[in-house]
C-alpha positions as CSV (number, residue, x, y, z in Angstrom):
1,M,-1.4,11.1,-7.2
2,Q,-1.3,14.9,-7.4
3,P,-0.8,17.2,-4.3
4,P,-4.1,18.4,-2.9
5,S,-5.4,21.9,-3.6
6,A,-4.9,24.5,-0.9
7,D,-8.4,26.1,-1.1
8,R,-9.3,25.1,2.5
9,G,-7.2,27.5,4.3
10,P,-3.6,27.0,5.7
11,A,-2.4,23.4,5.4
12,P,-2.0,21.5,8.7
13,E,1.1,19.6,9.6
14,I,-0.8,16.3,10.2
15,T,-3.7,14.7,8.5
16,V,-5.6,11.7,10.0
17,V,-7.7,9.7,7.5
18,V,-10.4,7.5,9.0
19,P,-12.7,5.3,6.9
20,V,-16.0,4.6,8.6
21,Y,-18.7,2.1,7.8
22,N,-21.7,1.7,10.1
23,E,-19.8,2.7,13.3
24,V,-22.4,5.0,14.9
25,G,-21.7,3.5,18.4
26,S,-18.0,4.3,18.2
27,I,-18.0,7.7,16.6
28,P,-18.3,10.0,19.7
29,E,-15.5,8.2,21.5
30,L,-13.5,8.0,18.3
31,Y,-13.7,11.7,17.9
32,R,-12.7,12.4,21.5
33,Q,-9.7,10.0,21.3
34,L,-8.5,11.2,17.9
35,T,-8.5,14.9,19.0
36,A,-6.7,14.0,22.2
37,G,-4.1,12.0,20.3
38,C,-3.5,14.7,17.8
39,A,-3.4,17.4,20.5
40,A,-0.7,15.4,22.2
41,V,1.6,15.8,19.2
42,G,1.5,19.6,19.6
43,R,1.1,20.4,15.9
44,S,-1.7,21.6,13.6
45,Y,-3.9,18.8,12.3
46,E,-7.0,17.9,10.3
47,I,-9.2,14.8,10.5
48,L,-10.7,13.5,7.3
49,V,-13.5,11.0,7.9
50,I,-14.6,8.9,4.9
51,D,-18.2,7.7,5.4
52,D,-18.2,4.6,3.2
53,G,-22.0,4.5,2.6
54,S,-23.1,4.0,6.2
55,R,-26.8,3.3,6.8
56,D,-26.9,3.3,10.6
57,G,-27.0,7.1,11.4
58,S,-23.2,7.5,11.2
59,A,-23.4,10.1,8.5
60,D,-25.7,12.5,10.4
61,L,-23.5,12.2,13.6
62,L,-20.4,12.8,11.6
63,D,-21.9,15.9,10.0
64,E,-22.8,17.3,13.5
65,I,-19.2,16.8,14.6
66,A,-17.8,18.5,11.5
67,E,-20.1,21.5,12.0
68,A,-18.9,22.0,15.5
69,D,-15.1,21.4,14.7
70,P,-13.6,23.0,11.6
71,R,-10.7,20.7,11.8
72,V,-13.0,17.8,10.9
73,E,-14.1,17.2,7.3
74,V,-16.4,14.4,6.3
75,L,-16.7,12.9,2.8
76,H,-19.8,10.8,2.1
77,F,-19.8,8.0,-0.4
78,R,-23.1,7.3,-2.2
79,R,-22.7,3.6,-1.4
80,N,-20.3,1.2,0.2
81,F,-17.3,1.2,-2.1
82,G,-14.7,-0.4,0.2
83,K,-11.7,0.6,2.2
84,S,-9.3,1.1,-0.7
85,P,-11.5,3.8,-2.4
86,A,-12.0,5.4,1.0
87,L,-8.3,5.7,1.6
88,A,-7.8,6.9,-1.9
89,A,-10.3,9.7,-1.4
90,G,-8.7,10.6,1.9
91,F,-5.2,10.6,0.4
92,E,-6.3,12.9,-2.4
93,R,-7.6,15.5,0.0
94,A,-4.8,15.1,2.7
95,R,-2.8,18.3,3.1
96,G,-0.5,17.4,6.0
97,E,3.2,16.6,5.7
98,I,2.4,13.5,7.8
99,V,-0.7,11.4,6.9
100,L,-2.0,8.8,9.4
101,T,-4.7,6.2,8.7
102,L,-6.8,4.6,11.4
103,D,-9.9,2.3,11.4
104,G,-13.1,3.7,12.9
105,D,-13.7,0.7,15.2
106,L,-11.4,2.0,18.0
107,Q,-9.6,-1.3,18.3
108,D,-6.2,0.5,17.6
109,D,-5.5,3.1,20.3
110,P,-5.4,6.7,18.9
111,A,-3.2,7.7,21.9
112,M,-0.3,6.2,19.9
113,I,-0.5,8.9,17.2
114,P,2.5,10.8,18.8
115,D,4.6,7.5,18.6
116,F,3.8,7.2,14.9
117,V,4.7,10.8,14.2
118,R,7.9,10.4,16.1
119,K,8.9,7.5,13.9
120,I,8.3,9.6,10.8
121,D,10.4,12.4,12.3
122,E,13.2,10.0,12.8
123,G,13.4,9.2,9.1
124,A,10.8,6.5,8.2
125,D,8.6,7.1,5.2
126,L,6.0,4.6,6.2
127,V,5.3,3.2,9.7
128,S,3.0,0.2,9.9
129,G,1.2,-0.9,13.0
130,Y,1.7,-4.4,14.4
131,K,-1.0,-5.9,16.6
132,Q,1.3,-8.0,18.7
133,R,-1.4,-8.9,21.1
134,R,-4.7,-9.1,19.3
135,H,-8.2,-9.2,20.9
136,D,-10.0,-10.9,18.1
137,P,-11.5,-14.4,17.7
138,L,-9.4,-17.3,16.3
139,G,-11.5,-17.3,13.1
140,K,-10.0,-13.9,12.3
141,T,-6.5,-14.1,13.8
142,L,-5.4,-17.5,12.3
143,P,-6.3,-16.6,8.7
144,S,-4.7,-13.2,9.2
145,K,-1.4,-14.8,10.4
146,F,-1.4,-17.2,7.4
147,F,-2.1,-14.3,5.0
148,N,0.7,-12.2,6.5
149,A,3.2,-15.0,6.3
150,V,2.5,-15.6,2.6
151,V,2.7,-11.8,1.8
152,R,5.9,-11.5,3.7
153,R,7.4,-14.4,1.9
154,V,6.3,-13.4,-1.6
155,S,6.8,-9.7,-1.4
156,G,10.1,-9.7,0.6
157,I,8.8,-6.9,2.9
158,K,9.6,-8.1,6.4
159,L,6.5,-6.8,8.2
160,R,4.5,-9.0,10.6
161,D,1.1,-7.4,10.1
162,F,0.1,-6.0,6.7
163,N,-3.6,-5.8,7.7
164,C,-3.3,-3.3,10.5
165,G,-5.1,-0.1,9.5
166,F,-3.0,2.1,11.8
167,K,-0.2,3.5,9.6
168,A,1.7,6.7,9.2
169,Y,3.1,8.1,5.9
170,R,5.3,10.9,4.8
171,A,3.2,13.0,2.3
172,E,5.6,12.3,-0.6
173,C,5.1,8.6,-0.1
174,V,1.3,8.9,-0.1
175,R,1.4,10.8,-3.4
176,E,3.2,8.0,-5.2
177,L,0.9,5.3,-4.1
178,S,-2.1,4.2,-6.2
179,V,-4.8,2.7,-4.0
180,Y,-7.6,0.8,-5.7
181,G,-9.3,-2.6,-5.5
182,G,-8.0,-4.2,-2.3
183,F,-4.6,-2.6,-2.4
184,H,-5.0,-1.1,1.1
185,R,-3.6,-4.3,2.5
186,F,-0.5,-4.0,0.4
187,L,0.5,-0.3,0.8
188,P,3.8,-1.3,2.5
189,V,4.5,-3.6,-0.5
190,L,3.8,-0.8,-3.0
191,A,5.9,1.7,-1.0
192,G,8.7,-0.8,-0.6
193,D,8.8,-1.3,-4.4
194,R,9.2,2.5,-4.8
195,G,12.2,2.4,-2.4
196,F,10.6,4.1,0.6
197,R,11.9,3.3,4.1
198,I,9.4,1.1,6.0
199,E,9.3,0.5,9.8
200,E,7.0,-1.2,12.2
201,L,5.5,-0.1,15.5
202,V,3.7,-2.3,18.0
203,V,0.2,-0.9,18.6
204,N,-2.1,-1.2,21.6
205,H,-4.9,-3.3,20.2
206,R,-8.2,-3.4,22.1
207,P,-11.4,-5.5,22.0
208,R,-14.2,-4.1,19.8
209,Q,-16.9,-2.4,21.9
210,H,-19.4,-1.4,19.2
211,G,-20.5,-2.6,15.8
212,V,-19.5,-5.8,14.1
213,S,-16.4,-6.9,12.2
214,K,-16.4,-6.6,8.4
215,Y,-13.9,-9.5,8.1
216,G,-15.0,-12.7,6.4
217,L,-13.8,-15.6,4.2
218,R,-14.4,-13.6,1.1
219,R,-11.9,-10.9,2.2
220,L,-9.3,-13.6,2.7
221,I,-9.8,-15.0,-0.9
222,D,-9.8,-11.4,-2.3
223,G,-6.6,-10.8,-0.5
224,F,-4.7,-13.6,-2.2
225,L,-6.1,-12.5,-5.6
226,D,-5.0,-9.0,-5.0
227,L,-1.6,-10.2,-4.0
228,L,-1.1,-11.6,-7.5
229,T,-2.1,-8.3,-8.9
230,V,0.3,-6.4,-6.6
231,L,3.1,-8.7,-7.7
232,L,2.3,-8.0,-11.4
233,V,2.2,-4.2,-10.9
234,T,5.3,-4.0,-8.7
235,R,8.0,-6.7,-9.3
236,F,6.8,-7.4,-12.9
237,R,5.4,-4.0,-14.0
238,S,8.2,-3.3,-16.4
239,R,8.8,-7.0,-17.4
240,P,5.5,-8.8,-17.6
241,L,7.0,-11.6,-19.8
242,H,8.9,-12.8,-16.7
243,F,5.5,-13.1,-14.9
244,F,3.8,-15.1,-17.6
245,S,6.8,-17.2,-18.4
246,V,6.4,-19.0,-15.1
247,P,3.0,-20.7,-15.9
248,A,4.1,-21.0,-19.5
249,G,7.1,-23.0,-18.5
250,L,5.2,-25.1,-15.8
251,L,2.7,-26.1,-18.5
252,G,4.7,-26.0,-21.7
253,V,7.8,-28.0,-20.6
254,P,5.8,-31.1,-19.4
255,G,3.7,-30.8,-22.5
256,L,6.8,-30.8,-24.7
257,A,8.2,-33.8,-22.8
258,I,5.0,-35.7,-23.3
259,L,4.9,-35.0,-27.0
260,L,8.5,-36.0,-27.4
261,Y,7.8,-39.3,-25.7
262,M,4.8,-39.9,-27.9
263,T,6.9,-39.1,-31.0
264,V,9.4,-41.8,-29.9
265,L,6.6,-44.3,-29.5
266,W,5.2,-43.3,-32.9
267,A,8.6,-43.8,-34.5
268,Q,8.5,-47.4,-33.0
269,D,5.3,-48.1,-34.9
270,E,3.1,-47.9,-31.8
271,A,-0.4,-46.5,-32.1
272,I,-0.7,-43.2,-30.2
273,G,-3.8,-41.5,-31.8
274,T,-6.2,-42.8,-29.2
275,R,-4.0,-42.4,-26.1
276,P,-5.2,-39.8,-23.5
277,L,-1.5,-38.9,-22.9
278,L,-1.3,-37.4,-26.4
279,T,-4.3,-35.2,-25.7
280,L,-2.8,-34.0,-22.4
281,G,0.5,-33.2,-24.1
282,V,-1.2,-31.1,-26.8
283,L,-3.4,-29.3,-24.2
284,L,-0.4,-28.4,-22.0
285,M,1.6,-27.2,-25.0
286,I,-1.2,-25.0,-26.3
287,T,-1.9,-23.5,-22.9
288,G,1.8,-22.8,-22.3
289,I,2.0,-21.1,-25.7
290,H,-1.0,-19.0,-24.8
291,F,0.6,-17.8,-21.6
292,L,3.8,-17.0,-23.5
293,G,1.8,-15.0,-26.1
294,L,0.1,-13.0,-23.3
295,G,3.5,-12.1,-21.9
296,L,4.7,-10.9,-25.3
297,L,1.6,-8.8,-25.8
298,A,2.0,-7.4,-22.3
299,E,5.6,-6.5,-23.1
300,L,4.5,-4.6,-26.2
301,L,1.8,-2.8,-24.2
302,V,4.3,-1.8,-21.5
303,R,6.8,-0.5,-24.0
304,T,4.3,1.8,-25.5
305,T,2.5,3.1,-22.3
306,L,4.8,2.9,-19.4
307,R,6.3,6.3,-18.4
308,S,9.8,6.5,-16.9
309,T,8.5,8.2,-13.7
310,E,6.5,5.0,-13.0
311,I,9.6,2.8,-12.7
312,Y,11.7,5.0,-10.3
313,S,11.2,7.3,-7.4
314,I,13.4,10.3,-6.4
315,R,13.8,11.2,-2.8
316,A,14.0,14.9,-1.9
317,P,16.9,15.8,0.4
318,R,15.9,15.7,4.0
319,A,17.9,18.9,4.8
320,R,19.9,21.3,2.7
321,R,23.0,23.2,3.9
322,P,23.0,26.9,2.7
323,A,25.3,27.2,-0.3
324,T,28.4,29.4,0.2
325,S,28.4,32.3,-2.2
326,A,31.5,32.6,-4.4
327,A,31.5,36.3,-3.8
328,A,31.5,35.8,0.0
329,A,34.4,33.3,-0.1
330,P,37.8,34.8,0.8
331,A,40.1,35.5,-2.1
332,P,43.2,33.3,-2.3
333,A,46.4,35.0,-1.2
334,P,48.8,36.1,-3.9
335,V,51.5,33.5,-4.8
336,A,54.3,35.8,-3.8
337,A,52.9,36.3,-0.4
338,Q,52.4,32.5,0.1
339,E,56.1,32.0,-0.8
340,G,57.4,34.6,1.6
341,H,58.3,37.2,-1.1
342,P,57.6,40.9,-0.7
């Protein structure tokens, strides 16, 4: 992701990105609490609100706020594209050295913005919120706990809440993350794969006062499918054959064993042409070979398209000491003087 253009005046120190979808009841209080939380930091800031195709009057209300406050900018999507595209649009326009994301439903307390900024100042590259005490129904919390446990186990990133929308990023971290599909849930996984330092902060989670939750069973299913994609583009990005060799082995090895067994029976003059086990062995072998072929094709594709900058990340020095000029350095004393000679 390229750094944003500087055609909107001086760049602020903090950018807050807020995706909004049909939250007209929350917007006035959201604006008040966001500005209060940003003001408590004591630094310049901007608020980027991404209207994700709202149809409840949110767009007009947001435009009124943006007209009255130049620190607020609103981007209107033509339709509801989803949270990941909304965050991607916000990240592309963010100019602050610290970028915060926050959902528009006011369940996560904006008064904690200074705490997130402080964590970044202490050296973290990404700070992820953790809803330790949630005010949501069991139909939402239980699937979320199961999903978090699976992602934690598979990805190796030891966060307790990947779904929390309250996060803070160092700008250099944001510019290396590619957000599409449903990848907003896995931004810590993507950042961890790049080597960024990730920390967690307990957030003050509150009951929803306005609007309705957009969470559903489909989001849970989509999350697990996106998890497979994330694994492929992170851990196996530069070695896809390792990814496809797992199903190839799970299917091909049993298929080979079955065919060897059937070969032994055939050598003993037993009829095997009508046995279902023979069909199963052939099917497993063919499927395993197909997966292996996909892996080899993916390896060829990676070798011809993958750039070196996509497989490593360089951290800029946090602070530089001023270099001592060679001309300013004191000249060494003559050898004769050092030895006590005139």
